[in-house]
C-alpha positions as CSV (number, residue, x, y, z in Angstrom):
1,X,-1.9,4.3,-29.9
2,X,0.5,6.6,-31.0
3,X,-1.9,9.0,-31.6
4,X,-2.5,8.6,-28.0
5,X,0.9,9.1,-27.0
6,X,1.3,11.9,-29.0
7,X,-1.7,14.0,-27.4
8,X,-0.3,12.9,-23.9
9,X,3.4,14.2,-24.3
10,X,1.2,17.0,-25.9
11,X,0.0,18.2,-22.9
12,X,4.0,17.8,-21.4
13,X,5.9,21.4,-20.8
14,X,9.3,21.3,-22.7
15,X,9.9,22.6,-18.9
16,X,9.8,19.2,-17.6
17,X,13.4,17.8,-18.5
18,X,14.8,19.8,-16.5
19,X,12.9,19.2,-13.7
20,X,15.9,17.6,-11.5
21,X,17.7,20.8,-12.0
22,X,20.1,19.2,-14.7
23,X,21.1,23.4,-15.9
24,X,19.5,22.4,-19.2
25,X,18.7,25.8,-21.2
26,X,14.9,25.0,-21.8
27,X,14.5,28.5,-22.8
28,X,16.8,28.0,-25.6
29,X,14.9,25.1,-26.8
30,X,11.8,27.2,-26.4
31,X,13.0,29.8,-28.6
32,X,14.0,27.5,-31.0
33,X,9.9,26.3,-31.1
34,X,10.1,23.4,-28.7
35,X,6.8,23.8,-27.0
36,X,6.1,20.5,-25.4
37,X,7.6,17.0,-24.7
38,X,5.7,15.4,-28.3
39,X,7.4,18.7,-30.2
40,X,10.9,17.2,-29.2
41,X,10.6,13.6,-29.6
42,X,11.0,12.7,-32.7
43,X,13.9,14.9,-32.9
44,X,17.3,13.4,-33.8
45,X,20.3,14.4,-31.2
46,X,21.9,16.3,-34.1
47,X,18.9,18.2,-34.9
48,X,18.7,19.0,-30.7
49,X,22.5,20.0,-30.6
50,X,21.7,22.2,-33.9
51,X,19.8,24.8,-31.4
52,X,22.0,27.9,-30.1
53,X,23.0,27.2,-26.7
54,X,22.3,23.1,-26.6
55,X,26.3,21.6,-27.0
56,X,26.3,18.0,-28.5
57,X,26.8,16.6,-25.3
58,X,23.5,18.3,-23.8
59,X,21.8,17.0,-26.8
60,X,22.5,13.1,-26.0
61,X,21.2,13.9,-22.4
62,X,18.3,15.9,-23.8
63,X,17.1,13.1,-26.1
64,X,17.8,10.2,-23.2
65,X,15.1,12.1,-21.0
66,X,12.9,12.5,-23.4
67,X,13.2,9.1,-24.4
68,X,12.5,7.7,-21.2
69,X,9.4,10.3,-21.0
70,X,8.6,8.5,-24.2
71,X,8.8,4.9,-22.9
72,X,6.9,5.6,-19.4
73,X,3.7,7.4,-21.4
74,X,3.7,4.5,-24.2
75,X,4.1,1.9,-21.2
76,X,0.7,4.3,-18.8
77,X,-1.2,4.7,-22.3
78,X,-4.1,2.4,-23.1
79,X,-6.3,2.6,-25.9
80,X,-9.8,3.3,-25.6
81,X,-12.2,2.5,-28.2
82,X,-15.4,4.5,-28.1
83,X,-18.3,4.9,-30.5
84,X,-18.5,8.4,-29.6
85,X,-15.0,9.0,-30.9
86,X,-14.6,7.8,-34.5
87,X,-11.2,9.5,-35.3
88,X,-9.0,8.2,-38.3
89,X,-7.3,5.8,-36.3
90,X,-10.5,4.6,-34.7
91,X,-11.7,3.8,-37.4
92,X,-8.6,2.2,-38.6
93,X,-8.3,0.2,-35.9
94,X,-12.0,-1.1,-35.8
95,X,-12.1,-2.1,-39.7
96,X,-9.1,-3.9,-39.1
97,X,-10.1,-5.7,-36.7
98,X,-13.3,-6.3,-38.4
99,X,-11.6,-7.6,-41.7
100,X,-9.5,-10.0,-39.1
101,X,-12.6,-11.6,-37.6
102,X,-14.2,-12.0,-41.2
103,X,-11.1,-13.3,-42.2
104,X,-10.8,-16.3,-39.2
105,X,-14.1,-16.9,-39.9
106,X,-13.2,-17.7,-43.4
107,X,-10.2,-19.4,-42.8
108,X,-11.9,-21.6,-40.0
109,X,-14.7,-22.2,-42.4
110,X,-12.1,-23.6,-45.7
111,X,-10.4,-25.3,-42.4
112,X,-13.4,-27.5,-41.7
113,X,-13.9,-27.9,-45.4
114,X,-10.7,-29.3,-46.4
115,X,-10.6,-31.5,-43.1
116,X,-14.0,-32.7,-44.2
117,X,-12.7,-33.7,-47.5
118,X,-8.9,-34.1,-47.3
119,X,-8.9,-37.7,-47.5
120,X,-11.0,-37.9,-50.8
121,X,-9.2,-35.7,-52.1
122,X,-5.8,-36.9,-51.3
123,X,-6.5,-40.4,-52.3
124,X,-7.9,-39.1,-56.1
125,X,-5.2,-36.7,-56.4
126,X,-2.8,-40.1,-55.6
127,X,-4.6,-42.6,-58.3
128,X,-4.6,-39.9,-60.7
129,X,-0.9,-38.9,-60.0
130,X,0.1,-42.5,-60.9
131,X,-0.9,-42.1,-64.7
132,X,-0.6,-38.7,-65.4
133,X,1.6,-38.0,-68.7
134,X,1.1,-39.3,-71.7
135,X,3.6,-42.3,-71.9
136,X,2.3,-42.8,-68.2
137,X,-1.0,-43.5,-69.3
138,X,-0.5,-44.9,-72.6
139,X,1.2,-48.2,-70.8
140,X,-0.5,-48.4,-67.7
141,X,-2.6,-50.8,-66.8
142,X,-6.9,-51.1,-67.6
143,X,-7.0,-51.3,-63.5
144,X,-5.1,-47.8,-62.7
145,X,-7.0,-46.4,-65.9
146,X,-10.0,-47.4,-63.9
147,X,-9.3,-45.9,-60.8
148,X,-8.0,-42.7,-62.2
149,X,-10.9,-42.3,-64.2
150,X,-13.6,-43.0,-61.4
151,X,-10.7,-40.6,-58.9
152,X,-11.5,-37.8,-62.0
153,X,-15.3,-38.8,-61.6
154,X,-15.0,-38.1,-57.7
155,X,-12.9,-34.7,-58.0
156,X,-15.3,-33.3,-60.4
157,X,-18.3,-34.3,-58.5
158,X,-16.9,-32.5,-54.9
159,X,-16.2,-29.5,-57.6
160,X,-19.6,-29.3,-58.9
161,X,-21.2,-30.9,-55.3
162,X,-21.5,-29.6,-51.8
163,X,-17.9,-29.0,-51.8
164,X,-17.8,-26.9,-54.9
165,X,-20.4,-24.7,-53.9
166,X,-19.2,-23.7,-50.1
167,X,-15.7,-23.4,-51.6
168,X,-17.3,-20.9,-54.0
169,X,-19.5,-18.9,-51.2
170,X,-16.0,-18.5,-48.9
171,X,-13.9,-17.6,-52.3
172,X,-17.1,-14.7,-52.2
173,X,-16.7,-14.0,-48.5
174,X,-12.9,-13.4,-48.7
175,X,-13.5,-11.3,-51.6
176,X,-16.2,-9.5,-49.7
177,X,-13.6,-8.7,-46.8
178,X,-11.9,-6.2,-48.2
179,X,-14.7,-4.3,-49.2
180,X,-16.3,-4.1,-45.6
181,X,-16.7,-0.6,-45.1
182,X,-16.5,1.7,-42.3
183,X,-19.6,2.1,-41.0
184,X,-20.4,-1.5,-40.8
185,X,-17.3,-1.9,-38.9
186,X,-18.5,0.3,-36.0
187,X,-21.5,-1.1,-36.4
188,X,-20.2,-4.3,-35.7
189,X,-18.5,-2.7,-32.5
190,X,-21.7,-1.2,-31.6
191,X,-23.1,-4.8,-31.3
192,X,-20.4,-6.7,-29.6
193,X,-17.7,-4.7,-28.6
194,X,-16.2,-7.8,-26.1
195,X,-15.3,-9.6,-29.5
196,X,-12.8,-6.5,-30.8
197,X,-11.4,-6.4,-27.7
198,X,-10.9,-10.2,-27.4
199,X,-9.3,-10.0,-30.4
200,X,-7.6,-6.9,-29.8
201,X,-5.9,-8.9,-27.1
202,X,-4.7,-12.0,-28.7
203,X,-3.4,-10.0,-31.8
204,X,-1.5,-7.9,-29.4
205,X,-1.1,-9.1,-25.4
206,X,-1.1,-6.0,-23.1
207,X,-2.1,-3.7,-25.5
208,X,-5.0,-2.4,-23.6
209,X,-3.1,-2.1,-20.8
210,X,-4.2,-4.9,-18.8
211,X,-1.3,-7.1,-19.1
212,X,-1.5,-7.9,-15.7
213,X,-2.1,-11.8,-16.3
214,X,-2.6,-13.2,-13.0
215,X,-4.9,-10.0,-12.2
216,X,-3.4,-9.5,-8.3
217,X,-3.8,-13.0,-7.2
218,X,-0.2,-14.3,-4.9
219,X,2.1,-15.9,-7.6
220,X,1.3,-19.7,-6.5
221,X,-2.4,-19.6,-6.0
222,X,-2.6,-18.2,-9.6
223,X,-0.3,-20.6,-11.2
224,X,-2.7,-23.0,-10.1
225,X,-5.7,-21.0,-11.5
226,X,-4.2,-20.8,-15.0
227,X,-4.1,-24.9,-15.0
228,X,-7.7,-25.5,-14.2
229,X,-9.8,-26.5,-17.2
230,X,-12.8,-24.5,-18.2
231,X,-15.6,-26.2,-20.4
232,X,-17.8,-23.3,-21.9
233,X,-19.9,-25.6,-24.6
234,X,-23.2,-24.1,-24.0
235,X,-22.2,-21.1,-22.9
236,X,-24.2,-18.5,-25.5
237,X,-21.7,-15.7,-25.0
238,X,-18.1,-14.4,-25.1
239,X,-16.6,-14.1,-22.1
240,X,-13.3,-11.8,-21.0
241,X,-10.2,-12.6,-19.9
242,X,-10.5,-11.3,-16.9
243,X,-14.1,-12.8,-16.8
244,X,-12.4,-16.2,-17.7
245,X,-10.3,-16.1,-14.9
246,X,-12.7,-15.6,-12.6
247,X,-14.6,-18.5,-13.6
248,X,-11.4,-20.8,-13.1
249,X,-10.7,-19.4,-10.0
250,X,-14.0,-20.4,-8.7
251,X,-14.2,-23.2,-10.2
252,X,-10.7,-24.0,-8.5
253,X,-11.2,-22.8,-5.0
254,X,-14.9,-24.0,-4.4
255,X,-15.8,-22.0,-2.0
256,X,-15.4,-18.6,-2.8
257,X,-16.1,-14.6,-2.5
258,X,-16.6,-12.6,-5.5
259,X,-16.5,-8.8,-4.7
260,X,-15.7,-7.6,-8.3
261,X,-16.7,-3.8,-8.8
262,X,-19.9,-3.3,-10.5
263,X,-19.9,-4.0,-14.0
264,X,-17.7,-6.1,-14.5
265,X,-19.9,-9.1,-15.3
266,X,-20.1,-11.4,-11.7
267,X,-23.3,-12.6,-13.1
268,X,-22.1,-13.6,-16.9
269,X,-19.1,-14.9,-14.1
270,X,-21.4,-17.1,-12.1
271,X,-23.2,-18.6,-15.5
272,X,-20.1,-19.6,-17.1
273,X,-19.5,-21.9,-13.6
274,X,-22.1,-23.6,-14.0
275,X,-22.2,-24.3,-17.6
276,X,-18.9,-25.7,-17.0
277,X,-20.0,-27.8,-13.8
278,X,-22.9,-29.1,-16.1
279,X,-20.4,-29.9,-19.0
280,X,-18.5,-32.2,-15.9
281,X,-21.6,-33.8,-14.8
282,X,-23.3,-31.0,-12.1
283,X,-27.3,-31.4,-12.6
284,X,-28.7,-28.9,-9.8
285,X,-27.7,-25.2,-9.1
286,X,-29.4,-22.9,-6.8
287,X,-29.2,-18.9,-7.2
288,X,-30.7,-17.0,-4.2
289,X,-30.9,-13.6,-4.8
290,X,-32.8,-10.3,-3.8
291,X,-36.8,-10.2,-5.5
292,X,-36.2,-7.0,-7.3
293,X,-33.5,-9.1,-9.6
294,X,-34.7,-12.4,-9.9
295,X,-36.5,-11.7,-12.9
296,X,-33.4,-10.3,-14.4
297,X,-31.6,-13.5,-13.5
298,X,-33.8,-15.5,-15.2
299,X,-33.5,-13.7,-18.3
300,X,-29.5,-13.3,-18.3
301,X,-29.5,-17.2,-17.9
302,X,-31.7,-17.7,-20.3
303,X,-30.0,-15.4,-22.8
304,X,-26.6,-16.7,-22.0
305,X,-26.5,-20.2,-21.7
306,X,-29.0,-23.5,-22.5
307,X,-29.5,-24.2,-18.5
308,X,-33.2,-24.5,-17.5
309,X,-34.5,-22.6,-14.8
310,X,-36.9,-23.0,-12.4
311,X,-38.3,-19.8,-10.3
312,X,-39.1,-21.1,-6.5
313,X,-40.8,-18.1,-5.3
314,X,-44.1,-17.4,-4.6
315,X,-47.2,-18.9,-4.1
316,X,-46.3,-21.8,-6.0
317,X,-42.9,-22.4,-4.5
318,X,-43.6,-25.8,-3.2
319,X,-44.5,-27.7,-6.2
320,X,-41.3,-25.5,-7.9
321,X,-38.6,-26.7,-5.4
322,X,-39.8,-30.3,-6.1
323,X,-40.4,-30.4,-9.5
324,X,-36.4,-29.2,-9.9
325,X,-35.3,-31.2,-7.6
326,X,-36.8,-34.0,-10.0
327,X,-35.5,-32.5,-13.2
328,X,-32.8,-30.2,-12.8
329,X,-31.0,-26.8,-13.8
330,X,-31.1,-23.6,-12.2
331,X,-33.4,-22.8,-8.8
332,X,-33.6,-19.1,-8.7
333,X,-35.3,-17.8,-5.4
334,X,-35.2,-15.2,-3.4
335,X,-33.6,-14.7,0.5
336,X,-37.2,-14.4,1.7
337,X,-38.1,-18.1,0.4
338,X,-35.3,-19.5,1.9
339,X,-37.7,-19.9,4.6
340,X,-39.4,-22.4,2.8
341,X,-37.0,-24.7,1.2
342,X,-36.8,-28.6,2.4
343,X,-34.4,-30.1,0.8
344,X,-34.3,-34.1,2.0
345,X,-31.2,-34.9,4.3
346,X,-29.3,-36.8,1.8
347,X,-29.8,-34.0,-1.1
348,X,-26.8,-32.6,-2.9
349,X,-26.4,-30.2,-5.5
350,X,-23.4,-28.5,-7.0
351,X,-23.3,-25.0,-7.0
352,X,-25.2,-22.5,-4.9
353,X,-24.8,-18.3,-5.9
354,X,-25.7,-16.3,-3.4
355,X,-25.8,-12.5,-5.2
356,X,-25.6,-9.5,-3.1
357,X,-24.1,-11.9,-0.5
358,X,-24.0,-8.6,1.8
359,X,-27.5,-9.2,2.7
360,X,-26.3,-12.4,5.0
361,X,-23.5,-10.3,6.8
362,X,-25.3,-10.7,9.8
363,X,-25.4,-14.1,11.3
364,X,-28.0,-14.2,13.6
365,X,-30.9,-12.7,10.7
366,X,-32.5,-15.5,10.0
367,X,-32.0,-15.0,6.1
368,X,-28.8,-15.9,7.0
369,X,-29.4,-19.3,9.1
370,X,-31.8,-20.1,5.8
371,X,-29.2,-19.7,3.5
372,X,-26.2,-21.6,5.7
373,X,-28.4,-24.2,6.1
374,X,-29.1,-25.0,2.5
375,X,-25.5,-24.5,2.0
376,X,-24.7,-27.7,3.8
377,X,-26.1,-29.7,0.5
378,X,-24.1,-27.3,-1.8
379,X,-20.7,-29.4,-2.9
380,X,-19.7,-25.6,-3.9
381,X,-20.4,-21.9,-2.8
382,X,-20.2,-18.8,-4.6
383,X,-20.8,-15.9,-2.9
384,X,-20.9,-12.4,-4.8
385,X,-21.0,-8.7,-3.9
386,X,-20.2,-5.5,-5.3
387,X,-20.5,-3.6,-2.4
388,X,-18.7,-5.2,0.5
389,X,-16.2,-2.3,0.3
390,X,-19.0,-0.7,2.2
391,X,-18.5,-3.2,5.0
392,X,-16.9,-3.0,8.4
393,X,-13.9,-5.7,8.1
394,X,-15.8,-7.7,10.9
395,X,-18.8,-8.5,7.9
396,X,-16.3,-9.3,5.3
397,X,-15.0,-12.0,7.9
398,X,-18.7,-13.2,8.6
399,X,-19.1,-14.2,5.1
400,X,-15.6,-16.0,4.7
401,X,-16.8,-18.0,8.1
402,X,-19.3,-19.9,6.4
403,X,-17.5,-20.1,2.6
404,X,-14.0,-21.2,4.2
405,X,-14.0,-21.2,8.1
406,X,-10.2,-21.9,8.5
407,X,-9.0,-18.7,6.6
408,X,-11.7,-16.7,8.8
409,X,-10.0,-17.7,12.0
410,X,-6.8,-17.0,10.6
411,X,-7.6,-13.8,9.5
412,X,-9.9,-12.6,12.8
413,X,-6.9,-11.3,14.3
414,X,-5.7,-9.1,11.5
415,X,-8.6,-7.0,10.7
416,X,-6.9,-4.2,12.1
417,X,-4.4,-4.0,9.5
418,X,-7.0,-4.8,6.7
419,X,-5.0,-2.5,4.2
420,X,-1.7,-4.4,4.4
421,X,-0.7,-6.8,1.3
422,X,-0.3,-9.6,4.7
423,X,-4.3,-9.6,5.2
424,X,-4.8,-9.0,1.4
425,X,-2.8,-12.1,0.8
426,X,-4.4,-14.2,3.5
427,X,-7.9,-13.6,2.2
428,X,-6.8,-14.4,-1.4
429,X,-7.8,-17.8,-1.5
430,X,-11.9,-17.2,-1.0
431,X,-11.8,-13.8,-1.5
432,X,-11.5,-12.0,-5.1
433,X,-12.1,-8.4,-6.5
434,X,-11.4,-6.5,-9.6
435,X,-11.4,-2.6,-9.7
436,X,-13.2,-1.9,-13.3
437,X,-10.0,0.3,-13.9
438,X,-7.7,-2.1,-13.6
439,X,-9.6,-4.9,-16.1
440,X,-11.6,-2.7,-18.4
441,X,-9.0,-0.5,-19.3
442,X,-10.7,-0.2,-23.0
443,X,-14.1,1.5,-21.3
444,X,-15.1,4.6,-22.9
445,X,-14.4,7.5,-20.8
446,X,-17.0,8.4,-17.8
447,X,-17.3,12.5,-17.7
448,X,-19.0,13.4,-14.7
449,X,-20.2,17.1,-14.8
450,X,-22.1,19.2,-12.1
451,X,-24.7,21.4,-12.9
452,X,-25.0,24.2,-10.6
453,X,-28.4,26.2,-10.9
454,X,-29.5,29.1,-9.6
455,X,-32.4,29.4,-8.0
456,X,-35.4,31.8,-9.3
457,X,-37.2,33.7,-6.4
458,X,-40.4,31.5,-6.2
459,X,-37.8,28.6,-5.6
460,X,-36.1,30.8,-3.1
461,X,-39.2,31.2,-1.2
462,X,-39.9,27.6,-1.1
463,X,-36.6,26.2,0.1
464,X,-36.1,28.5,2.9
465,X,-39.5,28.0,4.1
466,X,-38.3,24.4,3.9
467,X,-35.4,24.9,5.6
468,X,-36.8,27.1,8.3
469,X,-39.5,24.6,9.2
470,X,-36.8,21.9,9.0
471,X,-38.8,20.1,6.6
472,X,-35.5,17.8,5.8
473,X,-37.6,16.2,2.5
474,X,-38.6,19.5,1.3
475,X,-35.3,21.2,1.8
476,X,-33.7,17.8,0.2
477,X,-36.0,18.3,-2.9
478,X,-34.6,22.0,-3.6
479,X,-36.0,22.9,-6.8
480,X,-38.3,20.3,-7.2
481,X,-40.7,21.5,-4.4
482,X,-42.3,24.6,-6.3
483,X,-46.0,24.4,-7.3
484,X,-45.0,24.6,-11.3
485,X,-42.1,23.2,-12.6
486,X,-41.4,26.2,-15.1
487,X,-40.3,27.8,-11.9
488,X,-37.6,25.3,-11.2
489,X,-34.1,25.7,-12.6
490,X,-32.9,22.4,-12.3
491,X,-35.9,21.2,-14.4
492,X,-35.2,23.7,-17.0
493,X,-31.8,22.7,-17.3
494,X,-33.3,18.8,-17.3
495,X,-35.0,19.9,-20.0
496,X,-31.7,20.9,-21.9
497,X,-29.6,18.0,-21.5
498,X,-32.8,15.7,-22.6
499,X,-33.0,17.2,-25.8
500,X,-29.0,17.4,-26.4
501,X,-29.3,14.1,-25.3
502,X,-31.7,13.3,-28.3
503,X,-29.9,15.5,-30.4
504,X,-26.6,13.0,-30.0
505,X,-28.4,9.9,-30.5
506,X,-28.4,9.0,-26.7
507,X,-30.6,7.7,-24.0
508,X,-30.8,8.6,-20.5
509,X,-31.4,7.4,-17.0
510,X,-33.0,9.9,-14.4
511,X,-32.8,9.0,-10.9
512,X,-34.2,11.0,-7.8
513,X,-34.5,9.6,-4.4
514,X,-38.0,11.1,-4.2
515,X,-41.2,9.8,-5.3
516,X,-42.6,13.1,-5.8
517,X,-39.9,14.2,-8.0
518,X,-40.2,11.0,-10.3
519,X,-44.1,11.8,-10.5
520,X,-43.3,15.8,-11.2
521,X,-40.1,14.3,-14.1
522,X,-42.3,11.9,-15.4
523,X,-45.1,14.5,-16.2
524,X,-42.5,17.3,-17.4
525,X,-41.1,14.8,-19.8
526,X,-44.6,13.2,-21.0
527,X,-44.5,11.0,-24.2
528,X,-40.3,11.2,-24.1
529,X,-40.6,8.6,-20.8
530,X,-41.1,4.6,-20.3
531,X,-42.9,3.8,-17.3
532,X,-41.1,5.2,-14.2
533,X,-39.4,2.8,-12.3
534,X,-40.2,2.8,-8.2
535,X,-40.4,0.4,-5.3
536,X,-43.6,-0.4,-6.3
537,X,-42.9,-2.1,-9.7
538,X,-42.4,-5.4,-9.8
539,X,-38.6,-7.1,-10.7
540,X,-41.0,-8.6,-13.8
541,X,-42.5,-5.3,-14.8
542,X,-38.8,-3.6,-14.2
543,X,-37.4,-5.7,-16.8
544,X,-40.8,-5.3,-19.1
545,X,-40.0,-1.3,-18.7
546,X,-35.9,-1.7,-19.5
547,X,-36.4,-4.1,-22.2
548,X,-39.3,-1.5,-24.0
549,X,-36.4,1.3,-23.1
550,X,-33.8,-0.5,-24.8
551,X,-36.2,-0.8,-27.9
552,X,-37.0,3.0,-27.6
553,X,-35.2,5.8,-30.0
554,X,-32.5,7.9,-29.1
555,X,-34.1,11.0,-26.6
556,X,-36.0,8.1,-24.4
557,X,-35.7,8.9,-21.4
558,X,-36.3,6.1,-18.1
559,X,-37.1,8.0,-14.7
560,X,-36.2,5.4,-11.2
561,X,-36.3,6.3,-8.3
562,X,-32.6,5.3,-7.1
563,X,-33.0,2.8,-4.7
564,X,-34.7,0.4,-7.4
565,X,-33.2,1.4,-10.9
566,X,-29.9,1.7,-8.8
567,X,-29.6,-1.4,-8.5
568,X,-29.5,-5.1,-10.2
569,X,-30.0,-3.8,-13.8
570,X,-28.2,-3.7,-16.9
571,X,-28.9,-0.5,-18.8
572,X,-26.1,-0.4,-21.1
573,X,-28.8,1.3,-23.7
574,X,-28.1,4.5,-22.2
575,X,-25.2,6.9,-22.0
576,X,-26.4,9.7,-20.1
577,X,-27.1,9.4,-16.3
578,X,-28.9,12.7,-14.6
579,X,-28.6,12.7,-10.4
580,X,-31.7,15.1,-9.5
581,X,-30.3,15.4,-6.1
582,X,-26.8,14.4,-4.0
583,X,-27.9,11.3,-2.2
584,X,-26.4,10.0,1.4
585,X,-24.1,7.1,0.7
586,X,-21.2,7.7,-2.2
587,X,-21.9,4.2,-2.9
588,X,-25.9,4.2,-3.6
589,X,-24.8,7.1,-6.9
590,X,-22.0,5.1,-7.7
591,X,-24.4,1.9,-7.8
592,X,-26.4,4.1,-10.0
593,X,-24.0,5.4,-12.3
594,X,-22.8,1.5,-13.2
595,X,-25.8,0.6,-14.5
596,X,-24.7,2.5,-17.5
597,X,-21.2,2.3,-17.0
598,X,-20.4,-0.8,-17.4
599,X,-18.9,-3.9,-19.6
600,X,-20.8,-3.9,-23.1
601,X,-21.1,-0.2,-22.6
602,X,-20.0,1.6,-26.5
603,X,-20.1,5.1,-25.8
604,X,-18.5,8.0,-23.2
605,X,-21.1,7.7,-20.6
606,X,-21.9,11.6,-19.3
607,X,-22.9,12.3,-15.6
608,X,-24.5,15.1,-14.3
609,X,-25.4,15.8,-11.3
610,X,-28.2,18.9,-11.1
611,X,-27.2,21.2,-8.1
612,X,-28.2,24.4,-6.7
613,X,-26.4,27.1,-5.4
614,X,-26.7,28.7,-1.8
615,X,-28.8,25.1,-0.6
616,X,-27.9,21.9,1.4
617,X,-26.9,20.3,-2.5
618,X,-23.6,22.3,-1.8
619,X,-22.8,21.1,1.8
620,X,-24.4,17.1,0.8
621,X,-21.8,17.6,-1.8
622,X,-19.1,18.6,0.3
623,X,-19.5,15.8,2.6
624,X,-19.9,13.2,0.5
625,X,-16.8,14.3,-1.6
626,X,-14.6,13.8,1.6
627,X,-16.2,10.4,2.2
628,X,-15.9,8.9,-1.0
629,X,-12.5,9.8,-0.9
630,X,-12.3,7.8,2.0
631,X,-14.1,5.3,0.0
632,X,-11.7,5.5,-2.8
633,X,-8.4,4.5,-0.9
634,X,-10.1,1.6,0.3
635,X,-11.3,0.3,-2.4
636,X,-7.7,0.7,-4.4
637,X,-6.5,-1.7,-1.5
638,X,-9.4,-4.1,-2.4
639,X,-10.4,-5.0,1.0
640,X,-13.4,-4.1,3.1
641,X,-14.0,-0.4,3.9
642,X,-13.4,0.0,7.9
643,X,-16.2,2.3,8.2
644,X,-19.7,3.1,6.3
645,X,-19.4,5.7,4.9
646,X,-22.6,7.5,4.7
647,X,-24.3,10.6,4.9
648,X,-26.5,10.3,8.2
649,X,-29.4,12.4,9.6
650,X,-27.5,14.1,12.4
651,X,-24.9,15.3,9.9
652,X,-27.8,16.6,7.7
653,X,-29.8,18.2,10.9
654,X,-26.3,20.2,11.3
655,X,-26.2,21.3,7.8
656,X,-30.2,22.6,8.2
657,X,-28.9,24.6,11.1
658,X,-25.8,26.0,9.2
659,X,-28.2,26.8,6.7
660,X,-30.9,28.1,9.5
661,X,-28.3,30.6,10.3
662,X,-26.9,31.7,7.2
663,X,-31.0,32.3,5.9
664,X,-31.0,34.1,8.8
665,X,-28.3,36.0,8.6
666,X,-29.0,37.3,5.1
667,X,-32.0,38.9,6.0
668,X,-30.5,40.7,9.1
669,X,-32.1,38.2,12.0
670,X,-29.2,37.4,14.4
671,X,-28.7,33.5,15.6
672,X,-30.0,34.0,19.1
673,X,-33.4,35.1,18.0
674,X,-33.5,32.4,15.1
675,X,-36.7,30.3,16.7
676,X,-38.2,33.5,16.9
677,X,-37.3,33.7,12.6
678,X,-38.5,30.5,12.7
679,X,-41.4,30.9,13.2
680,X,-42.2,34.2,11.8
681,X,-44.8,33.1,9.0
682,X,-45.0,36.4,7.5
683,X,-41.6,36.8,6.8
684,X,-41.0,33.6,5.1
685,X,-44.2,34.7,2.7
686,X,-42.2,37.3,0.9
């Protein structure tokens, strides 16, 4: 932490101490060698006063200003552990946490061993104590001597038996703690980073910078959530603090919309909620989700809990539904299959989880009606969505209407002030959203780069022909629409990035909107690729491909259509994301990046956007950046965005028109003869 603070202070110039025009002679300090706040932070008042031109009074003022800057910097600086940054300080911390954890395990085992044998040992020691010493032994009765002899035999049998063996094992384990190597500690961190961060927070609360213990809830509601009981027995994974808080919120409020940003673990919070309810008598649960992630849900439930799973989907859905009604557990189904749910009128189940709940934002849609009908049998409702910020406020309120109609009615007339604290407080009992930077402060860095490429002659010809013929798809596929990828500047850069990733021990995800681009990239990379993921790949097969990718060596590439591989999947084994072209919606790119940049990621995630100069790429990116700024402004308020942020066909049509004008001007054609230029096939076949 201290090293990180110093790094920040080193970037603050010494001139900052005179920001308020206090008349401090900064030049004298710089001439003396003080360049930054870091340089002067450890200096005493008297050292500063020794600088020619700095009085003792000025030195006291300088010290107060610097101390204030250091204090504020320390408060705002967060620890970030990453497998990519194995500095001496980071390694020492990871090693200490590893040793602490091992020590805790030894201490817990010793405590268990002692508790199990405590009474036997205490009685034996008491019997021996009554005859201890030569005189006591000589004058003790025969019965006491017999008791002492038996007590000694008891202790001897403990030492020679399982107790002694277990004790020796723990002594050896305690000695091994000091022999833990740096590489072993880092391996443990890479395998289970959650444990390291939880223990770091246990030792030093707030050290990660996320010291908001109520995670943004109103104080009165937070006090109630704090007292809620959570029963995790049977949960096979470790929750972060904010996740456990989300589970308690759901248990306490009973009918909620969990809107946590993608990557924060909404799925595990839902599973933990079901586990806790199972431990208090719940037997039946339902998860409704898009078909694309039903396989992933089944795998996550089995991996993270002991809950049984019944998939109600496809040809056997009727028999599966009846089986679930009889046996209980978690029923997994899709929005489409809800049309076939026929539950007895008197049948009740404990919890209904609705994933990607924005699918039912339209109350008139058939799937919305089906889900609402099933929900009447549920004691509790948990809607989940990471994309609610894209929707209009009215759409968010329509979801709240299903969950808590009273609150929906209360906020209906407040929609116009959705950014105001009053609105956020009003929806807090039903709508809960945490942002990644608020709760996962320890996540490795997300490093985004624009990789600008220059078109070759063949690329320019293909691109300009696509633009002039107003072929929107071809124009968007700039650089990928050449006949031979040897002529593609984006393909060349892609190969370089993949090679670099392999040399750093990283895996890569490549996203594109276009199937043809997916095919070309897959052929280009050959056996470095897994099978590609697109809309025709079944959810089960998608998960199999991801499993293969997880086990594959560094340098392996997963190529996916961004609409299919960009949502509902966890791909933390990749730490490089390459986007072949800019998308029309900021959220689509954010979703794709979040497949890798999410809880459990231990490496810095590198995002590369492949872009070509003097093409629609530039204009799309400019539009996207302005849309993203609006999106972020609403995200900071943690409420539904007022407008759907996307670049539509009409806007793109205007971009194409601008490009036609630019190309015509480039070759000396006037704008008013543009139509002739577009039809001039000899001119476009340069």
